[in-house]
N, C-alpha and C positions, 0 to 999 in steps of 0.2 A: 574474337576471342578477343577483344578491349574490353567487352561487355560481361565477361569468365572474369578477367582478370579484377574489373571494379565490384563483380561481385565476391570475386577470394579478399583483396583485399577490405571491407567492407562487415564480411564475414567474421573474420576476425577481429575489428574492431569493435564489435556486435559482442565478441565472444567475451571479449575484453570488460565494456560495460557492465556486462550481465556479470560479469565473475567478482566487476569491482563494485554493480553496485545496486545489485539486488542477491549480490550472495550472498554465503551461509554467515557473515559475520556476527548479524544480530543473530544468528539463529547460536552459534558457537558461543556466544555469550551469556543468552540467555539459557544454555543447556546449562552448561559450566554453575551458572550464578543459582539454579533450578538445585545442582547437587549439591551444592554447599550452604544452601539455606534451610531451615525446614517454615514449614507453608500452616502456619493452627486455622483448620479452619473454611469454610467457601465463601467465596465474594457475595452471595444470596443467604446463607446466614447471618454473615452481617446486616447485610441490610433491612433480613425480615425483622431482626431484631430492632433495630433505628426506626424500623417503620411500624413498629407494635407499640414502640414508646411517644410515636409522634402520635399515632392513630390517640392511644388512651388521654395522650392531653389535650387534643384538641377534640376528644368527644364531650368534652367537660362545658366547650364551648360553642361546638357547631354540632347542628344534623348530623346524623349520621351516615346520612346515603351522600353530604358532602366534602366528607371525609374521606367513605372509602375513596370517591369520583379523582380526590388529589391523590392521593395515592398511588392507585391504580396508575395517573398520570407519571407520577415523579419514580415510578420504580419501572413504566415504559421506556423512559427518557436517559436513567441508572443505569440501565443493562446493558452490558457490552459483550458484545459474542463476537464470535469467529466473523459469525456473517454481516453480521453489523459493521465492521472494520475491512471486511470484502467490499460490501454495497458501500460502504461510504469511499473507501480510496478507487474504487474499481469506477463508479463517478465522476469523482477529480481526474483521474485521467485520462479520460473519456472527453470531459467536457477542457481538458488541457492539448488534447491530441491535435485535433483542428487547427489550432492556435499557435501552436510550434510547426504545424508541416507549413501553415500558412507564412511565420516568419522565413521561415526556412528560406521558402519561392521566392520570399519578400529579397531575402539578404545574398539568397544565390547568384540572382542576379550580376551583385556587383565583379564574384568571384567566375564570373563563366570563362571557362577550361582552365581553368588550376582547380585538375581532381584531387590534389593531395587539398587545397584548401576548404576545394567542396566536403571531401571526407572527413576536414576537420570541423566542420563547420556544423556537417547532418551529427555528430558525434557529442557532440555542443545540447542538438536537442532532445538531444535521444538519452542523455544524459537528465536534463534538466526532469525527464518521463522519471529517467531511476526513483531521483530523490523522493519522487509522489510515492511509489513502490517501495523504496525503504523505511520510509515514515511508518508505514500499514503493515509492513513487518513487521517491521519495531515495536508497536502497538499490539500485535499479535505477541508478539515475546513476552510482552509487555501481562499480559494478561495468566498466558499461560502458567507464569511466575504468581499470578496472585492469585490464580482455579488453582495450582497445583497438578496442571493436565498434562499427559503423556507429552513425549515430544515428535512422538507422531501423530500427532492428533496436529502439535500447532505448524509444523512439515506441511499436513495434506491440503492447512486451509495457506498457507504462506505460499505454497505451489502454484493451488492457485491463484493469488493475487499476481505472482510472478508467470503463470498464463495471463494472465490480462496482459498485464508488461509488454511481454514480448511482442503477442498480434499490434498492440497499439505501435511499437518502437517499431513493426513493418510498413505502416505508413511513413514516416517519416525516413527508412531506409530508402522504399518507394519515390516518393518527392527524391532524393537525392539519383537515384540512378534514371530516373528523365532529366534530371540538370546537367546528368554526367555525358549522358550520348549526344 
């Protein structure tokens, strides 16, 4: 019975964190901004124009093969996609999760027996993870606006990042449940 009650309390806390942490705030404002702005051209068109101008200027002083290699490297570095954002923030959250679990496990020793304090500590660690997720979701919203993409495209990729967040936040929740027993 005690385990059930703890699980229910923590589930409610997680729901609040998810709704405020990785919720639709950025998505709503991104959609609102998209409907109120006019985007001219795509990022790829602008990049292509810039790269063409740079290539023409550099061809006069460098061999063509070197210019092409540099142009390819620059394009690869500057090309931001939903997939690259997902990968970047998934990596950040996967790197941070074990650190947060370890911090929780160390700090919870001082709070042994105080379920409310343990739940608060766990929530703080989950919120740290949510901040990383939010930053990624915001970058995706910016990309949507920049590219003039459909909201559905943004929502699909943001949902994937939020799924990763939920999976990793569960590791912190598991540490909480272990310490509360």
